[in-house]
Every structure is written in C-alpha cells, then in structure tokens.
N, C-alpha and C positions, 0 to 999 in steps of 0.2 A: 842696719846702722853701719857707720864707717868701720871698715876692717872685718866685717862679718859677711859670710856668704848670704846671698839673696836668692829667693825662689824666682825663677824666670817669669812664671805666670801665677795666677791665683791657685792656691791649693784646692783640692777637692772640697774640703770643709768650707773654704771661703767662697768657692763657687756656689755652694748650697746657700750660704748666707746672702750672697749677692742676688741669687734668684728669689729668695724669700723677700728681699727688699724690693725687687722689681714688682713682686705681687702686691705690694702695699699701695701702688699708684695706678691710676687709670692710664696714664701715659708712662711708658717704661723709662723714658729719658729723665723723668723726675727723680729717679733713684740714683742719678749720676753722682751727686756729692756724697750721699751716704755710702755708696759703693767705693768711692775713692778713699773714704776713711777706713773702710775694711782693708783695702789694698795697702794703705799706709801703715795700718796696724801690723800687717804681715811682715813688712820689711823695714819699717821705720821711715821710709820715704817712698815716693811713687816712682818705681822703675819704669823705663819705657815699655818693657814687656808687659808689666801689670796694667799699664794704661791701655795698651793695645788690646789686652784681654778684656778689660772693662768695656771698651768700644765694641768688641765682637758680641759681648752679651747684650748690649743695648742696641746694636745695629747702627752705630755711628762710627765715624772715622777716628783714628788716633789723634788727628789734629784737633778735632772737636773736643775730645777728652782733655788734651793738653791745654787748649784754650781756657777751659774752665779751671783746671788744676793750677795753672800759672796765675790765675786772677786772685786767688784767696790766700791770705797770709798763713792760715793754718795748714795748708797743703804744701808739701815740699817736693820739688822735682829734681833736687840734687841731694846727695847723702848728707845726713846730719848725725850728730852724736846720739848716743843712747839716752842722754839727758839734755834736753833743750832748756837752757837757762835764759830766761827773758827778764831783763832788768828794766824797770820803768824809770824814765827820766822826765815824765810829764810834770805839770806844775806842782802838785802837792808833793811828789817825790823830789822834784828839783829843789824845793824849799827846805826839804828835810834830809838832804844828803844823797839824793839819788845819783847824781853825777859822780860824787866821791865813791859811792858803792860800786858803780860800774867800773871806775878806774881801779878800785881794789880787786874786783872780779877779774879784770884783764891781767893784772899783775899776778894774782893768785893762780890763775889757770894757765898763764903764759901765752895767751892769745888775745888778739884784738876782737872787738865786737864784730860778729859776722864770721869768726873763725871757729875751727874745731880742733880739739886737742889731738895729739898724735896717736893716742891710744883709742880714739873714737868714743870716749866716754862723755865728753861735754862739747856742746856747741853753745856759744854765747851770742846773745843778740840784745840790742837796745830797742825798747818798744815804747809805744805810747801808752796811755792810761789803761790799766788792767782792772779798774774798778775796785781797788782795795785801798782807797785814798786815806781812810781812817787809820791805817796801819803803815803809813809811809815812813821810810822808803820800803818798797815792796818788790817782790819778784815772783815769777812763776817758774816752776820746773815741770815740763810736760803738762802744762795747764793746771797744775796743782799749786795753790797760792801760799806764799810765806810773807808775813808782814813784820814791820819794825826790825828790819834786818840791819845788823851792824857788820863791821869787818870780821869780828870774831865769830858771830853766829853764821856768817857766810862760809867761813872756813870750816866750821863744824858741819854745816849742811853739806858741803862738798865731800867731806870725809864720810859722812853718813851715807850719802848716795853712792860713793865709790865702793864702800865696803858692803853695801846691800842692806844696811840697817833700816832703810826706809823703803824697802822693796814692796811691802804691803801697802804703803801709802802712795808711793810714786811708781807706777808701772813704767816700762820702757816707752820711749817716744813713739807716738802713733796710736796708743791705746787711750781712747777717750773715755770708755766706760767698760767695766768688766761684767756688768749685768746684762744678760741677753733678754731681748724682748719676748714676752710670753702672753701678751694681750694685744688686742687691736683688731682691725678689720682688714681683710684682703680685698683689693679691688679686682673682682673676678669678671665684671661685666665690661662692655665696650665703653669707649670714651664718652663723657657727658656731651649731649647734644647730637650724638650720632643715632642712627636708626636703631631702636631697641634698647637705647640707653636709659638710665633712670630719669634723665632730663628731657626725654622725648615723649611724645604722646603715647607711644606704644611700649615705653620702657618699664622694666621691672627691676627694683633694687635688689642686688645680690651681694652678699658678703659672707665670709666665713672667718673663723678664727685661724690665724696663721700658725705655722710650726713655731716652736719655741726658739726664737732667735731675733736678731736685729743688729743695728750698727752700734 
C-alpha cells in the first residue's frame, strides 16, 4: 500500500502458493491471473519486481505479465490505498444519488476520484455497475459491498475502516479470499492432445490432491 514498504519479489510462502497454482493447470501460463492476485495480496499492488518474478516462475517475459496485468480492472500496476473505495454511478445508483454520494466521498476524503489520501489509507474510484442495484446507491471497499449508502453512513464507514473496526470484514486491498484451497485436482500429466496425454490415444489420466492452498 502507499507509504508502506513492499517486498521486492514474492515471499517464500507466496512462491509456494504460486507453484501450487501452476500445478492446477495443464499449461503453466493459465495460472498467470491467479498468481497476479497472490502478488497483489502481498503488496496491495503489482510491483515491477513481483511481476518479473511471476514471469520467471511461468517462463514468460515481464512484458507479457504486464500486458495481462494492465488489461484487468481488478489488477493495479500503481500503488493504491489500503482501502479501495469504489463508488457506483451507473443507472440505478445514478437515479438514487450515486453522483451525490461520489461528490460527498471526494469532499469527505479530500481527494478526487482516482486519487489516494496522503496517509495511504484510501483510494477513491468511480465505477460502473457492481451488481448491487437493489441497494442503490452502493459502493465496494476492497470488493466487499455496502448498499443504501448515505452521506452519514459513508462517513461512519470511513471511520470504521480507519480505526480497524471492520478489519474482520474488510481485509487490506489485494486480499480476495482468506480461505485457502484444500480440495481439487492437480494437472500432473502433459498438455491435452500431446503424446501420452489424457486426450491422446496412449494417454492415461493422472491427478492428485494438491497441498492445502490456493489463490
């Protein structure tokens, strides 16, 4: 997060998680996006060093990693705050005060949409529909959703986030899920269609239970 030290490359624990993810796919490159989420969980954003490390683990170039990372809205290649506040201004929210909520958020946090507070706690963004239309106007904080938000409840939410009262409900930016994978199949054989693969005439299906982990 902004203002916090970052780890230049993936930690040993996250390297293990990354390798476990690679083991889930017949083609290692298929693990790229899940691995990027692991890297983003580590530092709150995707550092150039972490993206380079991901590329090394997958045998692809940093440019290829960056090309994927820069395409998706949920992946950030620049520092963001500990809490990413995403205010919806799409149609349902627009008709129920979404623009006014965004304007209040800008005034309350002292930043414009797209900015980050000086203490690195909050980044504010204006977003399209987040699929919580029945509780418009709504917003998300680190992809945890809050509906029927008023100016007063927004200010209370910010205070709760800043003081850590919602730490159990809203983890730091980058953490999609705190539950680690402990079931599933590991792709241990060659790629489908290759000699000796499950899809070929001589292939034999092979799969094992992976270690307890996941993205």
